[in-house]
LUMVO-655437 format. One record per residue: residue number from 1; x, y, z of N, C-alpha, C in turn; chain. Coordinates in steps of 0.2 Angstrom, whole numbers, plus 5000, padded with zeros to 4 digits. Example, Ala and Ser with C-alpha at 12.3 -4.5 7.8 and 13.67 -1.06 7.14 Angstrom:
! LUMVO-655437
{rec 1 {5066 4972 5039} {5062 4978 5039} {5066 4984 5039} "A"}
{rec 2 {5064 4989 5035} {5068 4995 5036} {5064 5000 5039} "A"}
This chain:
! LUMVO-655437
{rec 1 {4647 4691 5025} {4647 4694 5018} {4651 4700 5018} "A"}
{rec 2 {4650 4705 5022} {4654 4711 5022} {4661 4710 5023} "A"}
{rec 3 {4663 4705 5027} {4670 4704 5028} {4673 4701 5021} "A"}
{rec 4 {4670 4697 5018} {4672 4695 5011} {4673 4701 5006} "A"}
{rec 5 {4668 4705 5006} {4668 4711 5002} {4674 4715 5003} "A"}
{rec 6 {4676 4716 5010} {4681 4720 5012} {4688 4717 5010} "A"}
{rec 7 {4688 4710 5011} {4695 4707 5009} {4696 4707 5001} "A"}
{rec 8 {4690 4706 4997} {4691 4707 4990} {4693 4714 4988} "A"}
{rec 9 {4690 4719 4991} {4691 4726 4990} {4699 4728 4991} "A"}
{rec 10 {4701 4725 4997} {4708 4726 4999} {4713 4723 4994} "A"}
{rec 11 {4711 4717 4992} {4715 4713 4987} {4715 4717 4980} "A"}
{rec 12 {4710 4719 4978} {4709 4723 4972} {4714 4729 4972} "A"}
{rec 13 {4713 4733 4977} {4717 4739 4978} {4724 4737 4978} "A"}
{rec 14 {4726 4732 4982} {4734 4730 4982} {4736 4728 4975} "A"}
{rec 15 {4732 4724 4971} {4734 4722 4965} {4735 4729 4960} "A"}
{rec 16 {4730 4733 4961} {4731 4739 4956} {4737 4743 4958} "A"}
{rec 17 {4738 4744 4965} {4744 4748 4967} {4751 4744 4964} "A"}
{rec 18 {4751 4738 4965} {4757 4734 4962} {4758 4735 4955} "A"}
{rec 19 {4752 4735 4951} {4753 4736 4944} {4755 4743 4942} "A"}
{rec 20 {4753 4748 4946} {4755 4755 4945} {4762 4756 4946} "A"}
{rec 21 {4765 4752 4951} {4772 4753 4953} {4776 4750 4948} "A"}
{rec 22 {4774 4744 4945} {4778 4740 4940} {4778 4745 4933} "A"}
{rec 23 {4772 4748 4932} {4772 4753 4926} {4777 4758 4927} "A"}
{rec 24 {4778 4761 4933} {4783 4767 4934} {4790 4764 4933} "A"}
{rec 25 {4791 4758 4936} {4798 4755 4935} {4800 4754 4928} "A"}
{rec 26 {4795 4752 4924} {4796 4751 4916} {4798 4758 4913} "A"}
{rec 27 {4795 4763 4915} {4796 4769 4912} {4803 4772 4914} "A"}
{rec 28 {4805 4770 4920} {4812 4772 4922} {4817 4768 4918} "A"}
{rec 29 {4816 4762 4916} {4821 4758 4913} {4822 4759 4906} "A"}
{rec 30 {4817 4763 4903} {4818 4765 4896} {4824 4768 4894} "A"}
{rec 31 {4827 4767 4889} {4834 4770 4887} {4833 4777 4885} "A"}
{rec 32 {4838 4781 4885} {4838 4788 4884} {4836 4789 4876} "A"}
{rec 33 {4832 4794 4874} {4831 4794 4867} {4837 4796 4863} "A"}
{rec 34 {4841 4800 4866} {4847 4802 4862} {4853 4798 4864} "A"}
{rec 35 {4855 4793 4860} {4861 4789 4861} {4863 4787 4854} "A"}
{rec 36 {4870 4786 4854} {4873 4785 4847} {4871 4777 4845} "A"}
{rec 37 {4868 4776 4839} {4866 4770 4837} {4873 4766 4835} "A"}
{rec 38 {4874 4760 4837} {4879 4756 4835} {4886 4759 4837} "A"}
{rec 39 {4887 4760 4844} {4893 4764 4846} {4899 4759 4844} "A"}
{rec 40 {4898 4753 4843} {4904 4749 4841} {4907 4751 4834} "A"}
{rec 41 {4904 4755 4830} {4906 4757 4824} {4911 4763 4825} "A"}
{rec 42 {4917 4762 4826} {4922 4766 4829} {4924 4772 4824} "A"}
{rec 43 {4925 4778 4827} {4928 4783 4823} {4935 4784 4825} "A"}
{rec 44 {4940 4784 4820} {4947 4784 4821} {4950 4791 4819} "A"}
{rec 45 {4947 4795 4816} {4950 4802 4815} {4946 4807 4819} "A"}
{rec 46 {4949 4810 4823} {4946 4815 4827} {4943 4812 4834} "A"}
{rec 47 {4943 4816 4839} {4940 4814 4845} {4935 4820 4847} "A"}
{rec 48 {4931 4818 4852} {4926 4823 4855} {4930 4829 4858} "A"}
{rec 49 {4936 4828 4861} {4940 4833 4864} {4945 4836 4859} "A"}
{rec 50 {4947 4833 4854} {4951 4836 4849} {4949 4834 4842} "A"}
{rec 51 {4944 4838 4839} {4941 4837 4832} {4946 4837 4827} "A"}
{rec 52 {4945 4833 4822} {4950 4833 4816} {4950 4839 4812} "A"}
{rec 53 {4945 4843 4811} {4945 4849 4807} {4939 4853 4809} "A"}
{rec 54 {4938 4859 4806} {4933 4864 4807} {4930 4865 4800} "A"}
{rec 55 {4923 4864 4800} {4919 4866 4794} {4915 4872 4796} "A"}
{rec 56 {4916 4877 4791} {4912 4883 4791} {4915 4889 4796} "A"}
{rec 57 {4913 4895 4794} {4915 4900 4798} {4910 4902 4803} "A"}
{rec 58 {4912 4905 4809} {4908 4907 4814} {4904 4913 4811} "A"}
{rec 59 {4897 4913 4810} {4894 4919 4808} {4893 4924 4813} "A"}
{rec 60 {4894 4931 4810} {4893 4937 4814} {4885 4937 4815} "A"}
{rec 61 {4881 4936 4810} {4874 4936 4811} {4871 4929 4809} "A"}
{rec 62 {4866 4927 4812} {4863 4920 4810} {4862 4919 4803} "A"}
{rec 63 {4860 4924 4799} {4858 4922 4792} {4862 4927 4788} "A"}
{rec 64 {4864 4925 4782} {4867 4929 4777} {4862 4934 4774} "A"}
{rec 65 {4864 4939 4770} {4860 4944 4767} {4855 4940 4762} "A"}
{rec 66 {4858 4935 4758} {4854 4932 4753} {4848 4928 4757} "A"}
{rec 67 {4850 4925 4763} {4844 4921 4766} {4839 4926 4769} "A"}
{rec 68 {4841 4932 4772} {4837 4936 4774} {4832 4939 4769} "A"}
{rec 69 {4835 4941 4763} {4831 4943 4757} {4826 4938 4755} "A"}
{rec 70 {4828 4931 4755} {4824 4926 4753} {4818 4924 4757} "A"}
{rec 71 {4819 4927 4764} {4813 4925 4769} {4807 4928 4767} "A"}
{rec 72 {4801 4925 4770} {4795 4928 4769} {4795 4935 4772} "A"}
{rec 73 {4793 4940 4768} {4794 4947 4771} {4801 4949 4773} "A"}
{rec 74 {4806 4946 4770} {4813 4946 4772} {4814 4945 4779} "A"}
{rec 75 {4811 4939 4782} {4812 4937 4789} {4812 4929 4789} "A"}
{rec 76 {4818 4927 4788} {4819 4920 4789} {4817 4917 4796} "A"}
{rec 77 {4816 4911 4796} {4815 4907 4803} {4820 4909 4808} "A"}
{rec 78 {4818 4909 4814} {4823 4910 4819} {4829 4905 4819} "A"}
{rec 79 {4835 4908 4820} {4841 4904 4820} {4846 4907 4825} "A"}
{rec 80 {4851 4903 4827} {4856 4905 4831} {4863 4903 4829} "A"}
{rec 81 {4868 4907 4830} {4875 4905 4828} {4877 4900 4834} "A"}
{rec 82 {4880 4894 4831} {4883 4889 4836} {4889 4886 4833} "A"}
{rec 83 {4892 4882 4838} {4898 4878 4836} {4897 4871 4839} "A"}
{rec 84 {4897 4866 4835} {4895 4859 4838} {4900 4854 4835} "A"}
{rec 85 {4902 4850 4840} {4907 4845 4838} {4903 4838 4837} "A"}
{rec 86 {4905 4835 4831} {4901 4829 4830} {4904 4825 4824} "A"}
{rec 87 {4902 4819 4823} {4904 4815 4817} {4900 4816 4811} "A"}
{rec 88 {4904 4818 4806} {4900 4818 4799} {4898 4812 4797} "A"}
{rec 89 {4891 4811 4796} {4888 4805 4794} {4884 4806 4788} "A"}
{rec 90 {4882 4800 4784} {4877 4800 4779} {4871 4799 4783} "A"}
{rec 91 {4867 4805 4782} {4860 4805 4786} {4856 4799 4785} "A"}
{rec 92 {4855 4797 4779} {4851 4792 4777} {4853 4785 4779} "A"}
{rec 93 {4859 4783 4779} {4861 4777 4781} {4861 4777 4789} "A"}
{rec 94 {4863 4782 4792} {4863 4782 4799} {4856 4781 4802} "A"}
{rec 95 {4851 4785 4799} {4844 4784 4802} {4841 4777 4800} "A"}
{rec 96 {4842 4775 4794} {4840 4768 4792} {4843 4762 4795} "A"}
{rec 97 {4850 4763 4795} {4854 4757 4797} {4858 4758 4803} "A"}
{rec 98 {4859 4764 4805} {4863 4765 4811} {4871 4765 4810} "A"}
{rec 99 {4872 4766 4803} {4879 4765 4801} {4883 4772 4801} "A"}
{rec 100 {4889 4772 4804} {4893 4777 4804} {4900 4775 4806} "A"}
{rec 101 {4905 4779 4807} {4912 4778 4808} {4916 4776 4802} "A"}
{rec 102 {4922 4774 4804} {4927 4772 4798} {4925 4767 4794} "A"}
{rec 103 {4921 4761 4796} {4919 4756 4792} {4914 4758 4787} "A"}
{rec 104 {4910 4763 4789} {4905 4766 4784} {4907 4772 4780} "A"}
{rec 105 {4914 4774 4780} {4916 4780 4777} {4915 4779 4769} "A"}
{rec 106 {4917 4774 4766} {4917 4774 4759} {4909 4774 4756} "A"}
{rec 107 {4905 4770 4760} {4898 4770 4758} {4895 4777 4759} "A"}
{rec 108 {4897 4780 4765} {4894 4787 4766} {4896 4792 4761} "A"}
{rec 109 {4903 4791 4759} {4905 4796 4753} {4901 4795 4747} "A"}
{rec 110 {4900 4789 4745} {4896 4787 4739} {4889 4790 4740} "A"}
{rec 111 {4886 4789 4745} {4879 4791 4746} {4878 4799 4746} "A"}
{rec 112 {4883 4802 4749} {4883 4810 4749} {4884 4812 4742} "A"}
{rec 113 {4889 4809 4738} {4891 4811 4732} {4884 4810 4727} "A"}
{rec 114 {4880 4806 4729} {4874 4804 4725} {4868 4808 4727} "A"}
{rec 115 {4869 4813 4732} {4863 4817 4734} {4860 4815 4740} "A"}
{rec 116 {4862 4810 4744} {4859 4809 4751} {4861 4815 4755} "A"}
{rec 117 {4857 4816 4760} {4859 4822 4765} {4864 4820 4769} "A"}
{rec 118 {4868 4826 4772} {4874 4826 4776} {4871 4827 4783} "A"}
{rec 119 {4874 4823 4788} {4872 4824 4795} {4878 4825 4799} "A"}
{rec 120 {4877 4827 4805} {4882 4828 4810} {4879 4825 4817} "A"}
{rec 121 {4882 4820 4819} {4880 4816 4825} {4884 4818 4831} "A"}
{rec 122 {4881 4820 4836} {4884 4823 4842} {4886 4817 4847} "A"}
{rec 123 {4890 4818 4852} {4892 4814 4857} {4886 4811 4861} "A"}
{rec 124 {4881 4815 4861} {4874 4813 4865} {4870 4809 4860} "A"}
{rec 125 {4871 4809 4854} {4867 4806 4849} {4862 4810 4846} "A"}
{rec 126 {4862 4817 4847} {4858 4821 4843} {4861 4821 4835} "A"}
{rec 127 {4856 4822 4831} {4858 4822 4824} {4855 4828 4820} "A"}
{rec 128 {4860 4832 4817} {4858 4838 4813} {4859 4836 4806} "A"}
{rec 129 {4855 4840 4802} {4856 4839 4795} {4861 4846 4793} "A"}
{rec 130 {4866 4845 4789} {4871 4850 4787} {4869 4852 4780} "A"}
{rec 131 {4869 4859 4779} {4867 4862 4773} {4871 4869 4772} "A"}
{rec 132 {4873 4871 4766} {4876 4877 4765} {4871 4883 4767} "A"}
{rec 133 {4873 4888 4770} {4868 4893 4773} {4866 4898 4767} "A"}
{rec 134 {4870 4901 4763} {4869 4906 4759} {4863 4904 4754} "A"}
{rec 135 {4857 4907 4754} {4852 4905 4751} {4852 4905 4743} "A"}
{rec 136 {4854 4911 4740} {4854 4911 4733} {4860 4907 4730} "A"}
{rec 137 {4866 4907 4733} {4871 4903 4730} {4870 4895 4731} "A"}
{rec 138 {4866 4894 4736} {4864 4887 4737} {4859 4885 4732} "A"}
{rec 139 {4854 4889 4731} {4849 4888 4726} {4852 4887 4719} "A"}
{rec 140 {4857 4892 4717} {4860 4892 4711} {4866 4888 4710} "A"}
{rec 141 {4868 4884 4714} {4873 4879 4713} {4880 4882 4715} "A"}
{rec 142 {4881 4888 4718} {4887 4891 4719} {4890 4889 4726} "A"}
{rec 143 {4887 4885 4730} {4890 4882 4736} {4888 4875 4736} "A"}
{rec 144 {4892 4871 4740} {4890 4864 4740} {4894 4861 4746} "A"}
{rec 145 {4890 4857 4750} {4893 4854 4756} {4896 4847 4754} "A"}
{rec 146 {4895 4844 4748} {4897 4837 4747} {4905 4836 4748} "A"}
{rec 147 {4909 4841 4745} {4916 4840 4746} {4918 4840 4753} "A"}
{rec 148 {4916 4844 4757} {4918 4844 4764} {4915 4838 4768} "A"}
{rec 149 {4909 4836 4766} {4906 4830 4769} {4910 4824 4767} "A"}
{rec 150 {4912 4823 4761} {4915 4818 4758} {4922 4817 4761} "A"}
{rec 151 {4926 4823 4761} {4933 4823 4764} {4933 4821 4772} "A"}
{rec 152 {4927 4823 4775} {4927 4821 4783} {4922 4816 4785} "A"}
{rec 153 {4919 4812 4780} {4915 4807 4782} {4918 4802 4787} "A"}
{rec 154 {4914 4801 4792} {4916 4797 4797} {4921 4800 4802} "A"}
{rec 155 {4923 4806 4801} {4927 4810 4806} {4924 4814 4811} "A"}
{rec 156 {4927 4815 4817} {4924 4820 4821} {4927 4827 4820} "A"}
{rec 157 {4922 4832 4819} {4924 4838 4817} {4920 4843 4821} "A"}
{rec 158 {4923 4850 4821} {4919 4855 4824} {4915 4859 4818} "A"}
{rec 159 {4909 4860 4819} {4905 4863 4813} {4902 4870 4816} "A"}
{rec 160 {4904 4875 4813} {4901 4882 4814} {4896 4884 4809} "A"}
{rec 161 {4890 4887 4812} {4885 4889 4808} {4879 4891 4811} "A"}
{rec 162 {4873 4891 4808} {4867 4893 4811} {4862 4888 4812} "A"}
{rec 163 {4860 4887 4818} {4856 4881 4820} {4848 4884 4819} "A"}
{rec 164 {4844 4880 4816} {4837 4881 4815} {4834 4875 4816} "A"}
{rec 165 {4827 4875 4818} {4823 4869 4819} {4816 4870 4818} "A"}
{rec 166 {4813 4865 4815} {4806 4866 4814} {4803 4859 4815} "A"}
{rec 167 {4798 4858 4819} {4794 4852 4820} {4798 4846 4821} "A"}
{rec 168 {4803 4847 4825} {4808 4841 4827} {4814 4840 4823} "A"}
{rec 169 {4814 4843 4817} {4820 4843 4812} {4825 4848 4815} "A"}
{rec 170 {4831 4846 4815} {4836 4851 4817} {4842 4851 4811} "A"}
{rec 171 {4844 4857 4810} {4849 4858 4805} {4854 4863 4807} "A"}
{rec 172 {4860 4863 4804} {4865 4868 4804} {4866 4870 4797} "A"}
{rec 173 {4866 4877 4796} {4867 4880 4790} {4874 4883 4790} "A"}
{rec 174 {4879 4880 4786} {4886 4881 4787} {4887 4887 4781} "A"}
{rec 175 {4891 4892 4783} {4893 4897 4779} {4900 4896 4776} "A"}
{rec 176 {4901 4898 4770} {4907 4897 4767} {4909 4891 4763} "A"}
{rec 177 {4904 4887 4761} {4906 4881 4758} {4905 4882 4750} "A"}
{rec 178 {4909 4886 4748} {4910 4888 4741} {4913 4882 4737} "A"}
{rec 179 {4911 4882 4730} {4913 4877 4726} {4920 4878 4724} "A"}
């Protein structure tokens, strides 16, 4: 009887060990979280090494004076000046449908013209929302990112601005997008 209990215990331990090893293998097989959706939707204007255009001016300070003044106690959220290369995308269609590239250019232009948010998709698959930086002109309609986004929809460009993130959302605030 003791021999049977020992054999059953060893078999149970071996089965548990095999299941744990299979679970580890499955975790390793999971795809990377940051990948470009539908890479077959090609970009034909600009490359990662030679972007087609540059949007925004490199800021001397992360935030403009109007953004600092508008912050709670004149302290906006932390931000840092960055330059990022990526494809201008319609944020909503990319997240919902994975669409981008030249074949999606006309649809993306219409979506952005009608108020959908603008995105920047990096080579690694990171997605940023693009917005004008200057708080008061943005609020009062003096700056607009729609024209730049429409002109470069589906193109790979360099974007200069201030990066900020909250709760997993990432944005680049671009200075100099006057109407």
